[in-house]
Backbone bond lengths (Angstrom), bond angles and torsions (degrees), N, CA, C in turn:
res aa  C-N    CA-C-N  psi(-1)  N-CA   C-N-CA  omega(-1)  CA-C   N-CA-C  phi
1 M - - - 1.474 - - 1.519 109.36 -
2 D 1.340 116.35 138.25 1.463 120.23 178.30 1.519 109.35 -61.52
3 S 1.343 116.14 135.97 1.468 119.67 -176.96 1.508 112.23 -62.05
4 A 1.342 118.63 -22.91 1.461 120.54 179.67 1.510 111.41 -67.87
5 N 1.344 116.75 -21.04 1.450 120.23 -177.89 1.516 112.77 -109.61
6 T 1.329 116.65 9.19 1.447 120.58 178.80 1.516 109.54 -82.54
7 P 1.357 119.33 116.50 1.458 121.21 -175.41 1.518 114.32 -55.76
8 Q 1.362 117.31 -33.12 1.462 118.60 -175.30 1.525 112.76 -71.38
9 H 1.332 118.23 -23.70 1.459 120.12 -174.61 1.520 111.55 -140.06
10 P 1.338 118.17 64.09 1.455 119.43 -178.44 1.522 111.34 -63.96
11 G 1.326 115.12 138.23 1.453 119.14 175.27 1.511 114.70 80.69
12 T 1.362 118.23 13.32 1.454 119.59 -177.75 1.510 110.65 -103.41
13 G 1.322 116.29 168.96 1.451 122.18 172.71 1.509 113.47 56.05
14 A 1.369 115.57 -126.59 1.453 121.32 -175.28 1.512 113.28 -64.09
15 A 1.335 117.36 -12.89 1.463 120.38 -179.15 1.515 112.03 -65.55
16 A 1.328 116.55 -13.73 1.460 119.47 -177.98 1.517 112.14 -68.81
17 A 1.343 117.18 -15.06 1.456 119.69 -179.27 1.520 109.73 -147.56
18 G 1.330 115.48 157.17 1.453 120.01 176.39 1.499 112.87 89.79
19 P 1.374 117.15 171.64 1.461 122.79 -177.11 1.526 113.86 -57.81
20 A 1.339 117.26 -32.13 1.460 119.98 -177.43 1.519 112.32 -62.05
21 A 1.335 116.83 -24.13 1.465 120.17 -177.87 1.513 111.86 -60.89
22 T 1.330 117.55 -28.73 1.456 120.03 -178.33 1.518 112.33 -75.29
23 R 1.336 118.01 -13.21 1.466 122.36 -178.44 1.523 110.77 -116.27
24 F 1.315 117.36 33.77 1.457 119.97 -172.85 1.518 114.15 -69.36
25 L 1.330 117.59 -9.41 1.465 119.90 177.84 1.526 112.25 -102.06
26 A 1.321 117.44 12.76 1.462 120.11 176.63 1.527 109.68 -57.45
27 G 1.327 116.12 133.31 1.458 120.98 -177.38 1.516 113.78 92.50
28 R 1.316 116.62 -8.29 1.464 121.41 178.23 1.532 111.00 -97.92
29 K 1.311 115.30 155.28 1.461 121.52 172.95 1.522 109.01 -117.62
30 A 1.332 115.77 133.82 1.465 121.12 179.98 1.518 109.45 -120.79
31 L 1.317 116.19 134.54 1.456 122.16 176.52 1.523 107.69 -110.07
32 V 1.327 116.58 119.42 1.463 121.97 -177.54 1.523 108.57 -120.05
33 T 1.322 117.29 121.85 1.467 120.07 178.84 1.528 110.27 -92.32
34 G 1.324 115.06 153.14 1.454 119.54 -176.07 1.513 110.40 61.04
35 A 1.346 115.86 39.09 1.464 121.32 -168.97 1.519 113.94 -90.59
36 A 1.329 118.09 3.44 1.464 119.86 -177.47 1.526 112.95 -82.32
37 G 1.332 117.81 -10.90 1.459 119.74 -178.41 1.509 111.45 -165.25
38 G 1.331 115.59 172.23 1.456 121.70 174.14 1.515 113.93 58.19
39 I 1.335 116.23 -137.91 1.461 121.99 -179.06 1.518 111.06 -59.85
40 G 1.325 116.93 -41.82 1.454 120.64 -178.09 1.515 112.47 -60.44
41 R 1.323 116.44 -44.39 1.468 119.47 179.00 1.532 110.44 -64.58
42 A 1.328 116.49 -43.37 1.461 119.60 179.31 1.532 110.66 -59.94
43 C 1.332 117.04 -39.92 1.465 120.70 177.55 1.522 110.92 -65.46
44 A 1.328 116.37 -45.31 1.459 119.79 179.74 1.523 110.69 -58.74
45 E 1.313 117.02 -42.87 1.465 121.38 -179.62 1.522 111.70 -64.72
46 R 1.329 116.77 -44.39 1.464 119.90 -177.41 1.529 111.59 -69.78
47 F 1.338 117.28 -39.28 1.454 119.47 179.71 1.523 110.92 -68.47
48 A 1.321 116.80 -38.03 1.463 119.95 177.12 1.524 110.37 -64.76
49 A 1.330 117.29 -41.35 1.463 121.28 178.96 1.522 111.28 -63.06
50 A 1.343 116.46 -27.22 1.461 121.23 178.95 1.521 112.07 -85.71
51 G 1.335 116.57 3.44 1.453 120.18 174.03 1.507 116.66 104.88
52 A 1.328 118.39 -6.22 1.461 120.41 -178.25 1.523 111.58 -76.43
53 E 1.313 115.88 148.97 1.460 121.45 168.17 1.526 106.39 -85.56
54 V 1.318 117.69 123.05 1.461 121.32 -169.63 1.527 111.72 -109.63
55 Y 1.320 115.11 126.40 1.459 121.29 168.19 1.530 107.16 -83.48
56 V 1.313 116.52 113.23 1.469 122.52 -178.99 1.517 107.63 -91.78
57 V 1.323 116.32 97.07 1.465 121.85 -173.89 1.521 110.19 -97.72
58 D 1.318 116.74 124.22 1.459 121.30 177.94 1.521 108.56 -165.60
59 R 1.319 115.91 156.07 1.467 118.95 177.05 1.526 111.58 -84.13
60 A 1.330 117.54 -15.46 1.458 122.13 178.28 1.527 108.28 -83.85
61 A 1.324 115.86 97.07 1.461 121.46 -169.98 1.525 113.16 -58.85
62 E 1.320 117.12 -52.61 1.462 119.38 -175.20 1.526 111.92 -65.23
63 A 1.329 116.20 -40.30 1.466 119.65 179.25 1.526 110.93 -66.39
64 A 1.337 117.08 -40.15 1.465 120.41 178.61 1.525 110.53 -62.95
65 K 1.324 116.42 -41.68 1.469 120.22 179.20 1.528 111.25 -66.32
66 E 1.331 116.10 -36.44 1.464 119.87 179.58 1.519 110.65 -65.44
67 V 1.343 116.76 -45.14 1.461 120.29 178.91 1.523 110.54 -64.78
68 A 1.332 116.54 -45.64 1.461 120.27 -179.94 1.526 111.16 -59.29
69 G 1.328 115.98 -41.57 1.449 119.78 178.73 1.515 112.47 -64.38
70 A 1.315 115.94 -37.52 1.464 120.66 -177.63 1.524 112.70 -70.37
71 I 1.332 116.89 -30.48 1.469 119.67 -175.70 1.525 113.59 -109.55
72 G 1.331 116.55 0.26 1.452 119.20 -177.34 1.509 112.70 74.23
73 G 1.340 116.39 29.56 1.457 121.62 -179.50 1.512 112.44 -98.41
74 I 1.311 115.90 -167.86 1.460 122.80 -178.95 1.519 108.78 -120.81
75 A 1.318 117.54 118.29 1.459 121.66 179.26 1.524 109.76 -76.53
76 V 1.314 115.74 131.03 1.464 121.76 176.32 1.523 106.89 -127.53
77 V 1.318 116.40 107.84 1.460 121.12 -177.11 1.521 109.01 -88.75
78 A 1.331 116.36 120.68 1.468 120.14 -177.29 1.516 110.02 -156.26
79 D 1.318 115.77 141.60 1.457 123.16 173.02 1.526 106.92 -94.74
80 L 1.319 117.50 109.46 1.457 121.41 -173.69 1.518 113.67 -72.77
81 S 1.319 117.15 -4.04 1.468 119.25 174.49 1.522 111.14 -82.00
82 E 1.331 117.20 -8.05 1.463 122.67 -179.23 1.523 109.48 -106.75
83 A 1.322 116.46 116.68 1.461 121.36 -175.70 1.526 111.85 -57.76
84 E 1.323 116.56 -39.05 1.462 119.72 -178.36 1.526 110.87 -63.42
85 A 1.335 116.27 -37.61 1.460 120.14 179.60 1.528 110.78 -68.33
86 V 1.312 116.21 -40.43 1.471 120.30 179.39 1.526 110.24 -64.76
87 D 1.314 116.26 -41.86 1.457 120.44 -177.72 1.521 112.93 -72.42
88 A 1.322 117.13 -8.01 1.464 121.31 176.91 1.529 112.17 -98.56
89 L 1.333 117.75 0.31 1.454 120.82 179.26 1.534 110.58 -69.25
90 P 1.336 117.88 157.49 1.465 120.38 177.91 1.527 111.53 -55.82
91 D 1.334 116.12 143.29 1.461 120.37 -177.42 1.530 112.43 -112.37
92 D 1.351 116.15 12.34 1.460 119.14 -175.59 1.525 113.47 -110.45
93 A 1.326 116.57 25.01 1.466 119.91 179.48 1.526 110.68 -77.76
94 D 1.320 115.35 137.33 1.464 121.21 173.44 1.524 111.01 -87.41
95 I 1.329 114.52 -23.02 1.467 122.09 -178.83 1.517 107.81 -130.85
96 V 1.308 116.89 131.48 1.472 121.75 175.69 1.516 108.40 -121.32
97 V 1.318 115.57 126.34 1.458 121.24 174.11 1.521 107.36 -113.23
98 N 1.324 116.05 103.68 1.464 121.50 178.67 1.525 108.54 -84.08
99 N 1.315 115.10 99.90 1.461 119.95 -173.05 1.523 113.82 -120.23
100 A 1.318 118.34 -29.21 1.465 121.20 -172.10 1.526 111.66 -56.23
101 G 1.317 115.49 139.31 1.459 119.37 178.94 1.509 111.84 -165.08
102 L 1.304 114.87 170.15 1.455 122.01 176.24 1.517 108.18 -149.11
103 Q 1.309 115.98 167.72 1.453 120.74 -173.31 1.526 110.17 -135.00
104 H 1.315 115.75 151.11 1.464 122.25 170.06 1.521 106.99 -146.44
105 V 1.317 116.93 129.82 1.461 122.15 -176.03 1.524 109.42 -113.21
106 A 1.328 116.24 117.01 1.466 121.22 179.22 1.524 108.89 -169.21
107 P 1.339 117.86 150.82 1.466 119.80 174.26 1.528 110.01 -58.34
108 L 1.317 116.13 146.42 1.453 119.63 -174.88 1.526 112.28 -55.91
109 H 1.342 117.70 -40.24 1.463 119.16 -176.89 1.524 112.82 -71.58
110 E 1.339 116.38 -9.87 1.458 120.74 176.27 1.527 112.12 -112.39
111 F 1.341 116.86 2.79 1.464 120.90 -173.87 1.529 110.48 -72.53
112 P 1.330 118.54 126.54 1.473 120.92 -178.92 1.531 110.74 -67.23
113 P 1.322 118.46 122.62 1.468 120.74 -179.21 1.526 113.63 -56.68
114 D 1.323 116.84 -36.57 1.460 118.08 -179.39 1.522 111.50 -67.47
115 R 1.337 116.73 -32.14 1.461 120.54 177.37 1.522 110.20 -70.80
116 F 1.324 116.77 -39.26 1.463 121.10 176.52 1.528 109.88 -58.56
117 T 1.331 116.14 -46.84 1.460 121.27 -179.34 1.521 111.60 -63.23
118 L 1.326 117.17 -42.54 1.457 121.33 179.58 1.522 111.34 -59.34
119 I 1.329 116.96 -44.08 1.466 121.05 -178.96 1.528 110.86 -63.74
120 Q 1.326 117.59 -38.71 1.470 119.95 177.63 1.524 110.85 -67.08
121 R 1.314 117.50 -37.96 1.465 120.29 179.77 1.522 111.68 -62.64
122 V 1.323 115.72 -45.77 1.461 120.26 -176.18 1.524 111.95 -75.01
123 M 1.325 117.30 -38.40 1.463 120.73 -168.90 1.531 114.58 -102.75
124 V 1.341 117.19 -9.19 1.467 119.97 178.17 1.528 110.70 -125.93
125 E 1.332 116.12 -55.89 1.464 118.55 -176.77 1.524 111.82 -66.63
126 A 1.324 117.86 -41.21 1.465 119.50 179.88 1.528 112.19 -61.66
127 P 1.353 119.44 -48.18 1.469 118.19 175.46 1.528 113.17 -57.08
128 F 1.346 117.01 -39.99 1.459 120.19 177.29 1.523 110.87 -59.82
129 R 1.322 116.71 -47.63 1.463 120.74 -178.43 1.537 111.27 -65.62
130 I 1.314 116.66 -39.25 1.467 120.40 178.75 1.525 110.56 -63.23
131 L 1.312 117.05 -45.90 1.465 120.53 -178.61 1.520 111.29 -70.34
132 R 1.312 117.04 -34.82 1.465 120.24 176.91 1.526 110.65 -58.18
133 R 1.345 116.08 -33.43 1.466 120.58 -178.16 1.532 112.52 -87.69
134 T 1.317 117.77 -32.49 1.464 119.74 -173.46 1.530 114.31 -93.37
135 L 1.308 118.34 -23.95 1.464 119.58 -178.55 1.528 113.31 -59.50
136 P 1.329 120.13 -39.52 1.471 118.33 177.83 1.531 112.77 -57.19
137 H 1.324 117.51 -38.62 1.470 120.47 177.13 1.529 110.70 -65.05
138 M 1.336 116.72 -43.45 1.459 120.10 178.33 1.526 110.51 -62.85
139 Y 1.330 116.33 -43.56 1.457 120.26 179.94 1.528 110.68 -61.27
140 A 1.320 116.71 -41.78 1.464 120.86 -178.76 1.525 111.39 -62.64
141 G 1.334 116.72 -33.16 1.455 120.99 179.24 1.505 114.15 -91.92
142 A 1.337 116.60 -0.20 1.471 122.58 179.34 1.526 112.29 57.95
143 W 1.334 117.02 29.20 1.472 121.09 177.46 1.522 108.99 -161.95
144 G 1.312 115.61 135.72 1.458 120.05 175.36 1.512 110.12 -169.30
145 R 1.329 114.95 154.23 1.459 120.47 178.54 1.529 109.06 -134.40
146 V 1.315 114.95 124.71 1.458 121.89 175.94 1.524 107.15 -111.75
147 V 1.318 115.55 119.67 1.462 121.52 178.97 1.521 107.59 -118.17
148 N 1.303 116.08 110.61 1.463 121.39 -179.30 1.526 109.14 -98.67
149 I 1.323 115.64 118.10 1.457 119.46 177.43 1.522 107.25 -80.80
150 S 1.303 114.27 90.67 1.457 120.75 178.77 1.528 107.14 -84.18
151 S 1.300 116.96 -133.10 1.457 121.86 -175.51 1.515 108.07 -171.73
152 V 1.311 116.56 162.27 1.451 119.25 168.21 1.523 109.17 -56.91
153 H 1.335 116.40 -24.90 1.461 120.65 177.74 1.534 112.92 -76.88
154 G 1.332 116.69 -1.85 1.450 119.65 167.15 1.516 111.61 -83.65
155 L 1.348 115.75 -11.60 1.465 122.42 -179.31 1.519 112.66 -117.26
156 R 1.314 116.55 -25.04 1.455 123.01 -178.64 1.524 109.25 -134.31
157 A 1.316 116.33 157.66 1.463 120.84 177.10 1.521 110.29 -106.94
158 S 1.317 114.84 154.70 1.461 122.28 171.55 1.516 107.53 -133.87
159 P 1.319 117.83 150.41 1.463 119.16 177.90 1.518 111.43 -65.88
160 Y 1.323 115.29 154.57 1.465 124.83 172.84 1.524 113.73 73.56
161 K 1.331 117.55 12.45 1.467 119.93 -178.98 1.528 110.67 -130.60
162 S 1.314 116.97 46.01 1.470 120.22 -173.95 1.519 112.31 -57.72
163 A 1.323 118.22 -44.16 1.469 120.84 -176.70 1.517 111.27 -69.03
164 Y 1.329 116.63 -45.38 1.456 121.37 -177.17 1.527 111.00 -65.86
165 V 1.325 117.03 -46.07 1.467 121.14 179.38 1.524 110.52 -62.91
166 A 1.330 117.02 -42.86 1.462 120.53 178.66 1.529 110.57 -62.33
167 A 1.333 116.93 -42.80 1.459 120.70 -178.68 1.527 111.88 -65.91
168 K 1.314 117.00 -43.29 1.460 119.40 -179.05 1.526 111.58 -68.62
169 H 1.324 117.53 -36.34 1.458 118.91 175.11 1.531 110.39 -64.29
170 A 1.323 117.05 -38.07 1.464 120.66 177.90 1.523 111.00 -65.49
171 L 1.325 116.86 -40.20 1.461 120.77 178.60 1.527 110.85 -62.51
172 E 1.322 116.35 -36.89 1.466 120.19 176.64 1.531 110.41 -60.01
173 G 1.320 116.78 -45.03 1.461 120.29 179.60 1.514 112.11 -65.52
174 L 1.330 116.71 -42.44 1.459 120.85 177.97 1.528 110.57 -60.00
175 S 1.323 116.10 -42.99 1.466 120.76 -179.66 1.522 111.52 -60.28
176 K 1.317 116.92 -40.46 1.460 120.17 -178.87 1.523 112.00 -69.25
177 V 1.333 116.74 -36.77 1.468 119.63 176.71 1.524 110.03 -63.65
178 V 1.338 116.68 -43.99 1.467 120.60 178.04 1.522 110.48 -61.41
179 A 1.331 116.71 -39.03 1.468 120.36 178.37 1.524 111.23 -60.01
180 L 1.319 117.00 -43.94 1.461 120.75 -178.65 1.522 111.88 -70.03
181 E 1.314 116.79 -41.93 1.466 120.20 -178.79 1.528 112.18 -74.08
182 G 1.339 116.33 -32.92 1.454 119.50 -174.02 1.507 115.31 -86.78
183 A 1.322 117.86 -14.23 1.467 120.76 -173.07 1.524 112.75 -55.11
184 E 1.306 117.59 -44.92 1.466 120.07 -177.31 1.529 112.56 -71.01
185 H 1.331 116.35 -10.62 1.467 120.94 -179.47 1.525 112.60 -106.03
186 G 1.328 118.05 9.60 1.452 120.80 179.79 1.520 114.11 78.98
187 V 1.314 116.27 20.12 1.463 121.41 -177.95 1.524 109.72 -109.58
188 T 1.322 116.75 130.15 1.456 120.66 173.76 1.529 109.69 -110.39
189 S 1.316 115.61 155.16 1.467 121.48 179.97 1.520 108.21 -142.73
190 N 1.317 116.07 123.22 1.463 121.02 -178.76 1.525 110.49 -140.13
191 C 1.315 114.59 161.35 1.462 121.49 175.76 1.524 109.76 -111.77
192 L 1.305 115.63 141.79 1.454 122.26 167.25 1.516 107.38 -104.67
193 N 1.328 116.35 136.40 1.460 120.89 -171.73 1.521 111.74 -123.50
194 P 1.327 116.64 74.33 1.461 118.60 179.57 1.518 112.58 -73.94
195 G 1.321 114.65 152.99 1.454 120.07 168.33 1.514 107.95 -78.76
196 Y 1.309 117.38 -147.90 1.457 119.61 179.77 1.532 109.95 -70.48
197 V 1.332 115.10 125.52 1.453 122.59 -177.05 1.520 108.94 -109.34
198 R 1.308 115.69 146.22 1.466 120.49 -179.30 1.536 109.90 -72.44
199 T 1.322 116.13 82.02 1.459 122.31 -179.41 1.522 109.44 -134.01
200 P 1.344 117.63 164.70 1.465 120.63 174.92 1.526 112.65 -57.63
201 L 1.343 117.41 -33.13 1.465 120.37 179.47 1.519 111.36 -60.25
202 V 1.329 116.71 -40.90 1.465 121.14 178.84 1.524 110.69 -73.26
203 E 1.316 116.58 -43.31 1.465 120.09 -178.85 1.528 111.70 -60.48
204 K 1.337 116.26 -35.05 1.463 119.99 -179.23 1.526 112.16 -72.08
205 Q 1.346 116.79 -15.30 1.463 119.78 -178.51 1.528 113.38 -80.43
206 I 1.318 117.25 -15.85 1.462 119.51 -169.83 1.522 112.33 -56.42
207 A 1.317 117.59 -49.36 1.464 120.33 -178.82 1.528 111.11 -64.39
208 D 1.338 116.92 -42.53 1.462 120.15 -179.90 1.524 111.34 -65.59
209 Q 1.323 116.70 -40.30 1.464 120.30 179.29 1.526 110.66 -65.84
210 A 1.319 116.57 -40.61 1.465 120.32 178.72 1.525 110.10 -61.41
211 R 1.315 116.01 -43.14 1.455 120.55 -179.66 1.524 111.27 -67.17
212 A 1.339 117.36 -44.99 1.465 121.29 -177.70 1.525 111.83 -65.67
213 H 1.338 116.68 -37.94 1.469 120.78 -177.48 1.521 112.91 -91.52
214 G 1.329 117.05 -8.51 1.454 120.21 -179.57 1.510 113.40 67.27
215 I 1.341 116.26 39.54 1.455 120.85 -179.96 1.526 109.26 -128.75
216 P 1.331 117.97 161.77 1.466 120.39 176.57 1.532 111.03 -64.78
217 A 1.318 116.61 148.61 1.461 120.96 179.39 1.524 111.88 -57.12
218 A 1.322 116.23 -33.38 1.464 120.48 -178.97 1.524 112.92 -65.82
219 D 1.340 116.99 -18.60 1.466 120.56 -177.80 1.527 113.11 -96.37
220 V 1.335 117.38 -4.28 1.468 120.63 -175.78 1.525 111.54 -62.78
221 M 1.312 117.68 -42.08 1.466 120.57 -177.20 1.520 110.84 -57.38
222 D 1.323 117.69 -51.18 1.464 120.82 -176.16 1.519 113.54 -78.65
223 Q 1.327 117.41 -38.21 1.460 120.79 -172.82 1.530 113.78 -89.66
224 V 1.324 117.46 -17.60 1.463 120.23 -179.66 1.530 111.04 -120.86
225 F 1.320 117.22 -62.03 1.458 120.52 -173.67 1.530 112.99 -63.89
226 L 1.311 117.55 -42.68 1.462 120.52 -172.65 1.518 113.73 -111.35
227 E 1.314 117.34 4.79 1.461 120.97 -173.87 1.527 112.20 -61.93
228 R 1.334 117.84 -34.93 1.463 121.03 -174.67 1.531 113.41 -102.20
229 T 1.315 117.92 4.53 1.458 119.28 -178.19 1.521 111.63 -100.36
230 A 1.327 115.55 148.65 1.465 120.41 176.12 1.528 110.34 -79.72
231 I 1.328 116.33 -37.66 1.468 121.72 176.88 1.521 107.29 -90.91
232 K 1.303 116.82 114.72 1.466 121.49 -170.62 1.530 112.51 -88.95
233 R 1.308 114.98 65.72 1.459 121.01 173.40 1.515 108.78 -157.01
234 L 1.318 116.51 161.29 1.452 120.90 174.00 1.522 109.95 -73.55
235 I 1.322 116.28 149.80 1.458 121.70 172.83 1.528 107.88 -75.55
236 E 1.316 117.52 142.39 1.458 121.45 178.70 1.534 110.06 -90.82
237 P 1.336 118.18 144.72 1.470 120.88 -179.91 1.526 113.59 -53.34
238 V 1.323 117.31 -38.21 1.463 120.04 -177.69 1.522 111.39 -65.47
239 E 1.325 118.26 -28.15 1.460 120.51 177.77 1.526 110.59 -65.08
240 V 1.325 115.78 -40.15 1.468 120.34 177.48 1.521 109.94 -69.00
241 A 1.330 116.55 -41.11 1.461 120.57 -179.42 1.521 111.83 -63.01
242 E 1.326 117.30 -40.13 1.459 120.36 178.87 1.527 110.93 -64.77
243 A 1.320 116.72 -37.55 1.468 120.15 177.25 1.525 110.61 -66.64
244 A 1.342 116.03 -40.16 1.464 120.30 178.01 1.522 110.74 -62.32
245 L 1.324 116.34 -41.87 1.458 120.59 179.10 1.525 110.74 -65.03
246 W 1.326 116.71 -41.13 1.465 120.39 178.77 1.526 111.72 -58.56
247 L 1.318 117.14 -34.01 1.462 121.02 179.68 1.528 112.40 -66.88
248 C 1.319 116.43 -8.42 1.466 120.99 178.24 1.526 112.40 -107.07
249 T 1.322 117.49 6.61 1.461 121.20 178.36 1.521 110.84 -92.84
250 R 1.323 115.01 169.13 1.473 119.90 178.40 1.518 111.60 -64.70
251 H 1.335 116.80 -25.13 1.455 120.27 -176.03 1.528 112.43 -70.66
252 S 1.315 117.77 -16.11 1.466 120.38 -178.81 1.523 112.50 -111.21
253 A 1.330 116.96 12.98 1.465 120.36 -174.20 1.528 113.24 -60.80
254 G 1.323 117.02 -25.27 1.459 120.18 -179.98 1.510 114.26 -93.60
255 L 1.320 116.34 4.71 1.462 120.98 -177.70 1.519 109.91 -102.15
256 T 1.310 117.76 117.84 1.458 121.07 177.01 1.523 109.66 -154.47
257 G 1.316 115.63 153.22 1.463 120.76 -178.78 1.506 113.33 71.23
258 S 1.320 116.88 18.57 1.458 121.05 -175.06 1.522 112.52 -107.21
259 S 1.322 115.01 163.67 1.460 122.95 176.05 1.521 106.88 -125.96
260 I 1.316 116.20 122.32 1.454 121.30 -172.63 1.529 109.58 -111.69
261 P 1.334 117.55 107.55 1.461 120.42 -179.13 1.533 111.81 -71.80
262 L 1.315 115.65 131.92 1.469 123.38 169.93 1.524 105.33 -123.27
263 D 1.316 115.11 63.45 1.470 120.33 -163.24 1.514 114.60 -121.05
264 G 1.334 117.33 14.72 1.446 119.32 179.15 1.516 114.63 63.69
265 G 1.313 115.95 21.49 1.467 120.33 179.35 1.521 115.25 93.16
266 W 1.327 117.68 8.76 1.467 121.89 -179.72 1.530 111.15 -54.41
267 T 1.322 116.44 -50.57 1.474 120.23 -175.15 1.518 112.83 -80.32
268 A 1.328 118.22 1.11 1.474 120.10 176.53 1.527 111.55 -75.50
269 H 1.332 116.69 -15.50 1.471 119.92 -178.60 1.532 109.98 -72.09
């Protein structure tokens, strides 16, 4: 069997060159949350193109089915704020991409407690529950990849985002614990830390950011989204997806417990 298609060693040997290199995840299963759009969809598409069978996890049923149909994946409709739904997700993934998230912009003293709790459930508790169920399968196969879609806000804080910043910082800590525990089992765990990405989640923030900062909506892009970046553009979802895919190649096998900024130079300051 060609080494590019050997489940135990994806991306090794002859996979470094030739057509087989594009299918180096054949025989693997990847679970991607928030996979119906944005970064999640881009990840689902790239992992499927690399040969993985992808669980397209999202609460948006029709969108999840559309993506799954387009890539030959499996739609899994679930609300990640519900523990029972998370605990019913497939437990046989070799790759987990924790991507699902939501945002709320408001001063801390006006921040709705129920919204704070919801964000922690989806962005911290759900990844914990997913990994608690999938790590035994990865350990049994002596190979696994955990890719946590964190944020520059997992490394830096911004005003008016107490819940989101707290959740992303927590995800960073969870990722590092998984890295330490999983190392002896062939499992790596890393965070990707994009700045503002061209997704519906970012687009929906414009009005809230304008209100919170007291500026016109037309000024949000320059004065909020891109104010701290050296590269003055939004990150594209496919850029994050390509980085996530790279974390599953042989070239990244020694990388674990790390946080990789894709932030246009935000954290260089």
